[in-house]
Steps between C-alpha positions, in 0.01 A plus 500: 500500500728539797490887488111484475489276807728741695281796398175324608659407839612860554150637416344251735738602784426869428121439519530316843729772632257774392205323667694462826598872492138597458373283785346247258532223758227662711718508814594868500163694506292255700513257785685166476311243296235328711388238255292546190150645553216257434277799411595863425167677458274504804152623569474620856161546674510815719246687712429877462667564844841640609628156587527417123755781464813279511395323183477835320821630654683187389371553148584873478844454656591222257536231775288255304694574180832434676363157595393429141130549576221697325203560722142594419246587772128428538295667766307251717285539818583165658662178370176298550335714230760404248577140597427364148769728357738400779441129447526515118812715512358822351619663823837380622558677837241700688463712803242406756424550867642228719141422602426426139814289438451299823132452423578366153758258650259386768218449257704279268428717195871527438830471693645840553863610510585844635796656320514851650356686794330825397354696791458501878220689659519839676231711650306715249535283186171314524173548685123501506330827390138609522309794357559831686136505617491126591349410838776244549749621758691196622599155357229346719247698288591290194290214631229422242652738244627450141872554447681520166832318465706448181458123530344249734694286753795715449722753684216748556251254648764343717634828624154616587413168664798540731382848606126413515583215734642753739168693488291183553376483136546175304564492126163331440329807652611725219448463125813530285460577127771492236545832323818610321695773684433741211124468540471496874465878562207519253337198672545666841372842385187351333411303809561157332724419800516635852879489524800411282843353578756688294873514464724779385472691269121443499476568875648847478289582193182393683582714799574796283160447342334520839496142630579447868744248631326265746779235557874483415549124428875512547512558871462280801458132394623573147778748578801448268325198343665375177266611225592352157768348284580378152433133429471229238371148500726224621488345152601828332801543740607140441504551124672838514758493787754729324233743386357508855844583645557770242165658580580488867834671458345779295205566735734483806693796368180694441367404838799654668444827308130499592593449863737794516402752237142642491594698182537168312146397611371841389641446152320168440180491700322756278579276203245235608274694733333837479706629792691817436871501580465757772238280674738201492765705672283579792237217545534219756718221372576152632845353544673332203691199644844437352508130587258212449419352837269197541503557875359855459229385253405202729324759725235546220433124473476463880249792520292348219485168680396675824221683323373188320630585149689182464397132533845413635821671600726605208878485517608813312864381470383238253361779276810718495766492231822612657653805335818425297793453745262488801351227711130496592427663834 
C-alpha cells in the first residue's frame, strides 16, 4: 500500500511538471490572464468598406485567438437596419458611423458604448457623384434633386448637409433615398437618382465606370471628421466586461497595423469587398486612429446638433469604453 501511494504521488508530480514545461498554465504563449471571458464566440457586424479591415486583420493574424475569442462576421449597411439582431444578441459588436451610433443614443432606441475607433476622414474617400453627361456642375445644382445614400439620417446625409449649407441649400431642398452602396451605380446609370453619395471602394469603381465627382464630402467643414467605430450596447458591455476588453486588445493590435502597413489592408479588403488588391494599394484611404478619443469623436456630435440631427447635445465621453489600461479622453 505504501509503495503504491509513493508511485501515485510520483506520477502526479510528473504530470504537473510536464504540463508546466509545455506551457499548460496558459501564461507562456499568451498575455497574462485578464479574467475569464463571459463569451468566447462573437458575431461582428461589419460594413463592406476599408474601415472594417482591422477586424479581418485581427482574425488572420491570430489576435482574437490569442485572446481566447472566435469571431464571425456579418456584412451590414448600417446598425439601424439590424437593430433587432443587436438588441436580441444575434450580433454582439458592430461597426457603424458615429452619426448612426449617436443617433441611436439620442433616439433612446438603445444606449451605445463605443469600444474602438475605426477610421478618420481624408479627402478622396467619400463624395457625391453624378453621371458623366449630367447637367449638374456644382453642389448648388443639387437643389430639388434625388440623391442616393446608403442609409437615411446617417453619415452621408449629414456630410452633405454640412456642404450644402455652405452653398445655400438646405437638406429639405433635396430628396435622399436609401440604396445600398452595391446598387447605387446602377441606380445612377438608369436615372433612378440624379446623384449618389459613395465611399471607397465604390467611389473609385463608379468613377472608373464613367461617373463624375461633384463634391468631396471630406473637405472643408468635414475635413478629418471621425467616420466610424466599433460599438455594442451598454447592456452587452456590462454583461461582458472581460470579453469587451479582450476584443479591444485584439483590435487595437490590428488597428496599429492598418495605420502603418497598406499591404496588410490589401490582404484583407478583397476578402469582403470586390476590390482587387492592387486597387487597395493605390486608392484614397482615411486614417486609422490608434487610440480611442471621446474628445475627437465629440466633434461629430457637435456638428450633428448644429445641423439639427439631435434633439439635445450628446456627451460622447459617456458612450466610450476606455481601452484596457487607458482612461477615457
